[in-house]
C-alpha positions as CSV (number, residue, x, y, z in Angstrom):
1,M,-31.7,11.9,-11.5
2,P,-28.2,11.2,-13.0
3,R,-26.5,13.2,-15.7
4,R,-25.8,10.8,-18.5
5,I,-22.8,11.6,-20.4
6,A,-21.8,10.2,-23.5
7,S,-19.2,12.7,-24.5
8,H,-16.5,11.5,-22.3
9,K,-12.7,10.4,-23.0
10,I,-12.8,6.7,-22.1
11,P,-10.6,4.4,-24.4
12,V,-12.7,1.6,-24.6
13,D,-9.5,-0.6,-25.7
14,R,-8.1,-0.2,-22.2
15,I,-11.7,-1.8,-20.2
16,S,-10.7,-5.1,-19.4
17,R,-12.8,-7.8,-21.4
18,S,-12.9,-9.9,-18.2
19,A,-15.0,-7.0,-16.7
20,I,-17.3,-6.3,-19.6
21,R,-18.1,-10.1,-19.4
22,V,-18.8,-10.4,-16.1
23,V,-21.1,-7.1,-16.8
24,E,-23.1,-8.2,-19.9
25,S,-24.0,-12.0,-17.8
26,L,-25.2,-10.4,-14.9
27,R,-27.6,-8.1,-17.7
28,K,-28.4,-11.2,-19.0
29,A,-29.7,-12.2,-16.1
30,N,-31.7,-9.3,-15.6
31,Y,-29.8,-7.8,-12.9
32,E,-29.0,-4.0,-13.4
33,T,-25.0,-3.8,-13.6
34,Y,-21.9,-1.1,-14.2
35,L,-18.3,-0.5,-14.4
36,V,-17.8,1.5,-11.6
37,G,-15.4,3.7,-9.1
38,G,-11.7,3.6,-9.0
39,C,-11.6,2.1,-12.7
40,V,-14.0,4.6,-14.0
41,R,-12.4,7.3,-12.7
42,D,-8.7,6.5,-13.7
43,L,-10.3,5.8,-17.5
44,L,-11.4,9.1,-17.6
45,L,-7.9,10.6,-16.5
46,G,-6.1,8.7,-19.4
47,L,-4.5,6.3,-16.6
48,V,-4.5,2.1,-16.8
49,P,-7.0,0.9,-13.8
50,K,-5.1,-1.3,-11.1
51,D,-8.4,-3.3,-11.3
52,F,-12.3,-3.3,-12.1
53,D,-15.0,-3.0,-9.6
54,V,-18.3,-3.7,-11.1
55,A,-22.2,-2.6,-8.9
56,T,-24.9,-4.4,-9.5
57,S,-28.6,-5.2,-8.3
58,A,-28.0,-8.8,-7.3
59,T,-26.8,-9.6,-4.2
60,P,-24.1,-11.6,-3.4
61,E,-26.1,-15.0,-3.4
62,E,-27.5,-14.1,-6.9
63,V,-24.1,-13.6,-7.9
64,R,-23.0,-16.7,-6.8
65,K,-25.9,-18.3,-9.0
66,V,-24.8,-16.4,-12.1
67,F,-20.9,-17.8,-11.4
68,P,-21.1,-20.8,-9.1
69,R,-17.0,-20.7,-8.8
70,A,-17.3,-17.3,-7.4
71,R,-16.0,-16.6,-3.6
72,L,-18.3,-14.4,-0.9
73,I,-15.9,-12.9,1.0
74,G,-16.2,-10.2,3.9
75,R,-18.5,-9.8,6.8
76,R,-18.2,-5.8,7.3
77,F,-18.9,-5.5,3.5
78,R,-20.0,-8.6,1.9
79,I,-18.5,-8.4,-2.0
80,V,-18.3,-11.4,-4.5
81,H,-14.6,-12.4,-6.5
82,V,-15.6,-13.7,-9.9
83,R,-12.2,-15.3,-11.5
84,M,-12.4,-14.9,-15.0
85,G,-8.8,-16.4,-16.3
86,R,-6.4,-14.4,-14.1
87,E,-8.3,-12.0,-13.4
88,I,-10.4,-11.4,-10.4
89,I,-13.2,-8.9,-10.8
90,E,-14.6,-7.8,-7.8
91,V,-18.6,-7.2,-7.5
92,S,-20.7,-5.5,-4.9
93,T,-24.4,-4.8,-4.5
94,F,-25.9,-1.6,-4.6
95,R,-26.0,-0.2,-1.0
96,K,-28.1,2.5,0.6
97,Q,-26.8,4.8,3.7
98,I,-28.9,4.6,6.7
99,D,-29.1,7.3,9.4
100,R,-28.0,6.7,12.8
101,D,-31.1,6.5,14.2
102,A,-32.2,3.7,12.2
103,A,-29.2,2.0,12.3
104,S,-28.7,0.2,15.8
105,S,-32.8,-1.1,14.9
106,H,-31.3,-2.3,11.6
107,G,-30.5,-5.9,11.6
108,E,-27.9,-6.0,8.4
109,Q,-25.5,-2.9,9.7
110,E,-24.7,-1.6,13.5
111,A,-23.2,2.1,14.5
112,R,-21.1,2.5,17.8
113,D,-20.0,6.0,18.5
114,G,-21.1,6.7,14.3
115,L,-18.4,4.2,13.3
116,I,-20.4,1.5,10.7
117,V,-19.3,-1.7,11.3
118,R,-22.0,-3.7,9.1
119,D,-22.6,-2.0,5.1
120,N,-24.6,-5.2,4.0
121,V,-28.1,-2.7,3.4
122,Y,-28.9,-3.1,0.3
123,G,-30.6,-0.5,-2.0
124,N,-31.0,1.2,-5.6
125,I,-28.3,2.5,-8.1
126,D,-29.4,6.6,-6.9
127,E,-28.8,5.4,-3.2
128,D,-25.5,3.4,-3.7
129,A,-23.9,6.2,-5.5
130,F,-24.8,9.0,-2.5
131,R,-23.0,6.3,0.4
132,R,-19.7,6.1,-1.5
133,D,-16.7,7.9,-0.2
134,F,-15.6,10.9,-2.5
135,T,-17.4,12.4,-5.7
136,V,-14.6,11.3,-8.2
137,N,-15.2,7.6,-7.0
138,A,-19.3,7.7,-8.0
139,L,-19.1,7.5,-11.9
140,Y,-20.5,4.4,-13.4
141,Y,-19.8,3.2,-16.6
142,D,-22.3,1.7,-19.2
143,P,-20.2,-0.4,-21.8
144,A,-23.7,-1.3,-23.0
145,N,-24.1,2.6,-24.8
146,N,-20.7,3.7,-24.0
147,T,-22.1,6.3,-21.4
148,V,-21.2,7.7,-17.5
149,L,-23.6,8.0,-15.2
150,D,-22.9,11.0,-12.6
151,F,-25.0,11.6,-9.5
152,V,-23.6,13.8,-7.5
153,K,-21.2,16.1,-10.0
154,G,-18.1,13.8,-9.9
155,M,-17.4,14.8,-13.6
156,Q,-17.2,18.5,-12.3
157,D,-15.0,17.5,-10.0
158,L,-13.0,15.1,-11.6
159,D,-12.5,18.5,-14.7
160,S,-11.0,20.6,-11.8
161,R,-8.8,17.9,-9.9
162,T,-10.8,18.4,-6.5
163,L,-11.2,15.6,-3.9
164,R,-14.6,15.8,-2.3
165,L,-16.3,13.8,0.0
166,I,-20.2,13.1,-0.4
167,G,-22.2,14.1,2.4
168,N,-21.3,15.7,5.5
169,P,-17.2,15.0,6.1
170,K,-17.2,14.6,9.9
171,V,-20.0,12.1,9.6
172,R,-18.3,10.1,6.9
173,Y,-14.7,10.3,8.0
174,Q,-16.6,9.3,11.3
175,E,-18.7,6.3,9.9
176,D,-15.4,4.8,8.8
177,P,-12.0,6.7,9.3
178,V,-10.2,4.8,6.8
179,R,-11.6,7.5,4.9
180,I,-8.8,9.9,6.1
181,L,-6.0,7.8,4.4
182,R,-7.9,7.3,1.2
183,A,-8.2,11.0,0.8
184,I,-4.1,11.6,1.2
185,R,-4.0,8.5,-0.4
186,L,-5.9,9.9,-4.0
187,A,-4.6,13.4,-3.5
188,A,-0.9,12.2,-3.5
189,K,-1.8,9.8,-6.4
190,L,-3.7,12.1,-8.9
191,D,-2.4,15.3,-7.4
192,F,-5.5,16.4,-7.0
193,S,-6.6,19.3,-4.5
194,I,-8.7,18.8,-1.4
195,E,-11.8,20.3,-1.2
196,K,-11.7,22.5,1.7
197,N,-14.5,20.8,3.9
198,T,-13.0,17.5,3.4
199,E,-9.7,18.8,4.4
200,R,-10.7,21.0,7.2
201,A,-12.0,17.5,9.0
202,I,-9.4,15.4,8.6
203,S,-7.2,16.6,12.0
204,P,-9.9,16.6,14.2
205,R,-11.2,13.0,12.9
206,G,-7.6,11.6,13.2
207,E,-7.3,10.0,16.6
208,S,-10.7,7.8,14.9
209,L,-8.0,6.0,13.2
210,Y,-7.7,4.1,16.5
211,A,-10.6,2.8,16.3
212,V,-9.7,1.0,12.8
213,P,-9.0,-2.9,13.5
214,P,-4.9,-2.9,12.9
215,P,-5.0,-5.3,10.2
216,R,-6.6,-3.1,8.0
217,L,-4.9,0.2,8.8
218,F,-2.4,-2.0,7.9
219,D,-3.7,-2.8,3.8
220,E,-4.5,0.7,3.8
221,F,-1.2,2.1,4.8
222,N,0.5,-0.5,2.2
223,K,-1.6,1.3,-0.5
224,L,-0.2,4.7,0.5
225,L,3.6,3.7,0.1
226,M,2.5,1.5,-3.1
227,T,1.1,4.6,-5.4
228,G,4.3,5.9,-6.8
229,A,3.6,9.0,-4.7
230,A,4.4,8.0,-1.2
231,E,6.6,11.1,-0.5
232,R,3.9,13.3,-1.3
233,A,1.5,11.0,0.7
234,F,3.9,11.7,4.1
235,E,3.8,14.4,3.4
236,L,0.5,15.1,4.1
237,L,0.5,12.8,6.7
238,Q,3.1,15.2,8.5
239,K,0.5,18.3,7.5
240,F,-2.6,16.5,9.2
241,N,-0.7,15.3,12.4
242,L,-1.4,11.7,11.7
243,L,2.4,10.2,11.7
244,E,1.9,10.6,15.3
245,I,-0.5,8.4,15.5
246,L,0.8,5.6,12.9
247,F,4.4,5.6,12.7
248,P,5.7,8.3,15.8
249,L,9.2,9.7,14.4
250,S,12.0,11.5,15.7
251,S,13.2,14.9,14.0
252,E,16.5,12.3,13.4
253,S,14.5,9.5,11.5
254,T,12.9,11.9,8.5
255,E,15.2,12.1,6.5
256,L,16.0,8.7,6.2
257,V,12.6,7.7,5.6
258,I,12.2,10.2,3.0
259,T,15.3,9.0,1.4
260,A,13.6,5.6,1.4
261,L,10.1,7.1,0.1
262,Q,11.6,8.7,-2.8
263,S,13.6,5.3,-3.4
264,T,10.4,3.4,-3.2
265,D,8.8,5.8,-5.7
266,Q,11.6,5.9,-8.3
267,R,11.1,1.8,-8.5
268,I,7.9,1.9,-9.2
269,A,8.2,4.7,-11.8
270,L,10.8,2.4,-13.4
271,E,8.6,-0.5,-12.8
272,K,10.9,-2.7,-10.8
273,P,9.9,-4.3,-7.7
274,V,9.2,-2.9,-4.3
275,T,8.2,-4.0,-1.1
276,P,6.3,-2.0,2.3
277,A,8.8,-3.3,4.2
278,F,11.8,-1.5,3.1
279,V,10.2,1.6,4.4
280,L,9.3,0.0,7.8
281,A,12.4,-0.6,7.8
282,A,13.3,2.9,7.5
283,L,10.5,4.3,9.6
284,L,11.3,2.0,12.6
285,W,15.0,1.9,12.5
286,H,15.9,4.9,15.1
287,Q,13.6,2.7,17.3
288,Y,15.5,-0.4,17.1
289,K,18.7,1.6,17.3
290,S,17.6,3.1,20.6
291,Q,16.3,-0.4,21.8
292,C,19.8,-1.8,20.5
293,N,21.8,1.1,22.6
294,A,19.5,0.3,25.8
295,S,20.5,-3.1,26.3
296,S,24.2,-3.2,24.6
297,T,25.5,-4.2,28.0
298,V,23.1,-6.7,28.1
299,G,24.1,-10.3,27.1
300,N,24.9,-11.5,23.4
301,S,24.7,-8.9,20.8
302,Q,23.4,-10.8,18.4
303,E,20.6,-12.1,21.1
304,T,20.4,-7.9,22.1
305,Q,19.5,-7.7,18.0
306,F,17.0,-10.3,17.6
307,E,15.2,-8.8,20.8
308,A,15.9,-5.6,20.0
309,A,13.8,-5.7,16.6
310,R,11.1,-8.2,18.2
311,N,10.2,-5.7,20.6
312,V,10.4,-2.9,18.0
313,I,7.7,-4.6,15.8
314,Q,5.5,-5.7,18.4
315,Q,4.8,-2.3,20.1
316,Q,3.3,-1.3,16.8
317,R,-0.5,-1.3,18.0
318,T,-2.1,1.0,15.6
319,V,-0.8,-0.4,12.5
320,S,-0.1,-4.3,12.6
321,I,2.9,-5.2,10.4
322,P,2.0,-9.0,8.9
323,K,5.1,-11.7,9.6
324,R,6.2,-11.5,6.3
325,H,7.4,-8.2,6.5
326,A,8.5,-8.2,9.9
327,F,10.8,-11.3,8.8
328,F,12.3,-9.0,6.1
329,I,12.9,-6.1,8.3
330,R,14.7,-7.9,11.1
331,D,17.2,-9.3,8.6
332,V,17.8,-5.8,7.0
333,W,18.2,-4.3,10.3
334,H,20.9,-7.1,11.4
335,L,22.5,-7.0,8.1
336,Q,23.6,-3.5,9.0
337,L,26.6,-4.4,11.7
338,R,27.9,-7.2,9.6
339,L,27.9,-5.0,6.6
340,E,30.1,-1.9,8.9
341,R,32.2,-5.2,10.3
342,R,33.7,-6.2,6.5
343,N,34.6,-9.0,8.3
344,P,36.3,-11.4,5.2
345,R,35.1,-14.8,6.3
346,S,31.7,-12.5,6.0
347,I,32.0,-11.4,2.7
348,G,30.9,-14.3,0.5
349,P,28.0,-15.5,2.7
350,L,26.9,-12.0,3.3
351,L,26.7,-11.4,-0.9
352,E,24.8,-15.1,-1.4
353,H,22.4,-13.7,1.5
354,R,18.9,-13.6,0.2
355,R,18.3,-10.1,1.8
356,F,21.8,-8.5,1.1
357,R,20.6,-6.8,-1.9
358,A,17.8,-5.1,0.1
359,A,20.2,-4.4,3.3
360,Y,22.9,-2.8,0.7
361,D,20.3,-0.5,-0.3
362,F,18.9,0.3,3.3
363,L,22.8,0.7,3.9
364,L,23.0,3.0,0.6
365,L,20.1,5.4,2.5
366,R,22.0,5.3,5.5
367,A,25.4,6.5,3.6
368,G,23.4,9.3,2.1
369,N,22.0,10.6,5.4
370,A,26.0,10.8,6.7
371,E,25.3,7.6,9.5
372,V,28.1,5.6,8.1
373,E,30.9,6.8,6.2
374,P,30.0,6.9,2.2
375,E,33.3,4.8,1.7
376,L,31.8,1.7,3.4
377,A,28.6,2.1,0.9
378,Q,31.3,2.4,-2.1
379,W,33.4,-0.5,-1.1
380,W,29.9,-3.1,-1.1
381,T,29.7,-1.6,-4.4
382,E,32.9,-2.8,-5.5
383,M,32.7,-6.2,-4.1
384,Q,29.6,-7.2,-6.2
385,T,31.1,-5.7,-9.6
386,L,34.5,-7.5,-8.5
387,N,34.4,-11.2,-11.0
388,S,33.9,-13.9,-9.7
389,T,37.8,-14.6,-9.3
390,E,38.7,-11.7,-8.2
391,Q,36.0,-11.6,-5.7
392,Q,37.2,-15.2,-4.3
393,D,41.1,-13.2,-4.0
394,R,39.9,-10.2,-2.1
395,I,37.8,-12.4,0.2
396,S,40.7,-15.0,0.9
397,G,43.3,-12.3,1.1
398,L,45.8,-13.6,-1.3
399,S,47.3,-11.4,-4.3
400,P,46.4,-12.6,-8.3
401,Q,50.0,-13.7,-8.3
402,R,50.1,-15.8,-5.1
403,K,46.4,-17.4,-6.0
404,K,48.0,-18.4,-9.4
405,R,50.8,-19.9,-7.7
406,R,48.6,-22.3,-5.3
407,R,46.5,-23.2,-8.4
408,R,49.8,-24.6,-9.7
409,S,51.0,-26.2,-7.0
410,K,47.3,-28.2,-6.8
411,R,47.7,-29.1,-10.3
412,D,51.3,-30.5,-10.0
413,N,50.6,-32.4,-6.7
414,A,47.4,-34.2,-8.3
């Protein structure tokens, strides 16, 4: 039986009204329904949840009957997206854990070497709690009576700021290796310690990440970078020898990457826009430079750069890089050489290039790590602060006096 906790500190005013409406609508249709997972955890920690998830006894098809315009998504794990205004509430059906012997004979779930490739076997709330990943993610909130349901001592771990897998960590990581990265992300984001058995099983199961589809692995890696604690997550990836699986780094790359992660964390803290492509550009920068150097005597310099960038990005097999990020990375890399040259004829077009700011920020990282002279970065900083008239004079190489005489001459000849 779960503990039903009324003496919690969830601020009701921080709960999404849209999520409450979804819960109430499903309950009116006689389905058992709760808020669940990360939103409950974050509310209890005094944080503002990024999104709200709902768990219910209704199957995806039954949820669609309550919300006809909702979308069913996923094959491995079928869920429903219910749109409420600008908000999307994710609704999942209670599921149960099936042991490996039963898995092969069950139509909805298959197991291959312990890896769960289907997770659509429905159950009740008790079964659902024990198949979730971490104890702090297995807390259910009942908005009707303002109570929290705790089946696995999640509140206890929340109070001690401990991240603990439910069940045998070796088996749970084998079922879904992405849980390894989730453990690192949550420990970094929440500043939690990882329970010793949960931690001890990480390194031995690291190679199971190779079995995860690269696009799914990118999604999880992306979350690692965008939590505001990317530097701490990077340290944990190093500690558990996972970087050599995801993005092998040379020793000379590490400082640049750490600086990029620090910059990203700072921008998130200041609520400035960020992109994982910037960190990926730093992660792969030295591979790109090596490729360029290896083929520098062959063909046109620009063609060499494009070929090197394409090769480096396409060679990332464990974590695939989406095209939109690949284009960003390529542009930032290619602009570095143009920034270093400071060709007077190129300054204007460079300042107007859509990737200039990102390339300039990347140049600052390189200057901070002694890859280029600090004077070069300072020069580009000054170029951006000049007013438009001074900038044009600087670009054309004319002094202000000569520029004034030229304008006067044009006026007199008009």
